[in-house]
C-alpha positions as CSV (number, residue, x, y, z in Angstrom):
1,M,-1.6,-14.1,-3.8
2,K,-5.2,-12.8,-3.7
3,F,-6.5,-16.1,-2.4
4,K,-4.1,-15.9,0.5
5,T,-5.2,-12.4,1.3
6,V,-8.9,-13.4,1.2
7,L,-8.2,-16.4,3.4
8,M,-6.3,-14.4,6.0
9,T,-9.2,-11.8,6.1
10,I,-11.8,-14.5,6.6
11,A,-9.7,-16.0,9.4
12,G,-9.3,-12.6,11.0
13,V,-13.0,-12.0,10.9
14,M,-13.8,-15.4,12.4
15,M,-11.3,-14.9,15.2
16,T,-12.7,-11.5,16.1
17,G,-15.7,-13.2,17.7
18,S,-13.5,-14.7,20.4
19,A,-12.6,-11.2,21.6
20,F,-16.2,-10.7,22.6
21,A,-16.3,-14.0,24.6
22,Q,-16.2,-12.1,28.0
23,E,-19.6,-10.7,27.2
24,A,-21.2,-14.2,27.1
25,A,-23.0,-13.7,30.5
26,H,-24.6,-10.5,29.4
27,A,-25.5,-12.0,26.0
28,A,-27.3,-14.9,27.6
29,S,-29.5,-12.6,29.6
30,S,-30.3,-10.4,26.6
31,G,-31.3,-13.2,24.2
32,G,-28.0,-13.3,22.2
33,A,-28.2,-9.8,20.8
34,M,-24.7,-9.2,22.0
35,D,-23.4,-12.1,19.9
36,L,-25.0,-10.6,16.8
37,A,-23.5,-7.2,17.6
38,G,-20.1,-8.7,18.0
39,M,-20.4,-10.7,14.8
40,G,-21.5,-7.6,12.9
41,A,-18.7,-5.5,14.4
42,G,-16.1,-8.1,13.5
43,L,-17.5,-8.5,10.0
44,G,-17.6,-4.7,9.4
45,L,-14.1,-4.2,10.8
46,G,-12.8,-7.1,8.7
47,L,-14.3,-5.6,5.5
48,A,-13.1,-2.2,6.3
49,A,-9.5,-3.4,6.9
50,F,-9.7,-5.5,3.7
51,G,-10.8,-2.6,1.7
52,G,-8.3,-0.3,3.3
53,A,-5.5,-2.7,2.6
54,L,-6.5,-3.0,-1.1
55,G,-6.7,0.8,-1.4
56,Q,-3.3,1.3,0.2
57,G,-1.7,-1.3,-1.9
58,K,-3.1,0.1,-5.1
59,T,-2.0,3.7,-4.0
60,A,1.5,2.7,-3.2
61,S,1.8,0.6,-6.3
62,A,0.7,3.4,-8.6
63,A,2.9,5.9,-6.9
64,L,6.0,3.8,-7.0
65,E,5.3,2.9,-10.6
66,G,5.1,6.6,-11.4
67,I,8.3,7.4,-9.6
68,A,10.1,4.5,-11.3
69,R,9.0,5.8,-14.7
70,N,9.9,9.4,-13.9
71,P,12.3,9.8,-10.9
72,A,12.3,13.6,-11.3
73,A,8.6,13.7,-10.3
74,S,9.1,11.8,-7.0
75,D,8.7,15.0,-5.0
76,K,5.4,15.7,-6.8
77,V,4.1,12.2,-6.3
78,F,5.3,11.4,-2.8
79,T,3.3,14.0,-0.8
80,P,-0.1,13.3,-2.4
81,M,0.6,9.5,-1.9
82,I,1.2,10.0,1.8
83,I,-1.9,12.2,2.2
84,G,-3.9,9.5,0.3
85,L,-2.6,6.7,2.5
86,A,-3.4,8.7,5.7
87,L,-7.0,9.3,4.5
88,I,-7.5,5.6,3.6
89,E,-6.2,4.6,7.0
90,S,-8.5,7.2,8.7
91,L,-11.5,5.5,7.1
92,V,-10.4,2.2,8.6
93,L,-10.0,3.8,12.0
94,Y,-13.5,5.3,11.7
95,A,-14.9,1.9,11.0
96,F,-13.0,0.6,14.0
97,V,-14.5,3.2,16.3
98,I,-18.0,2.8,14.9
99,A,-17.9,-0.9,15.3
100,F,-17.0,-0.6,19.0
101,L,-19.5,2.1,19.6
102,K,-22.3,0.0,18.1
103,I,-21.5,-2.9,20.5
104,K,-22.2,-0.9,23.7
């Protein structure tokens, strides 16, 4: 299962470069700096998404395991889990914004 996740992440990072193909004319005049910026943005975004997915998976797994062991504590576990998932997702979105700001 982990190998499949890693393989999908690598494929996603490699495919991100095609999203920046429209900037090829500008990159040719600037010596290829735009290609490196696009590759860096794609790699950074892929790593952020990968880390966020691992964090969210571990958070959900731990919370559901805790609820399964003690169903009476579901109210006490659910709210912090949702807050944690939102914070993890916000870090991935920050990486997304920073990646696109660094390209321009």
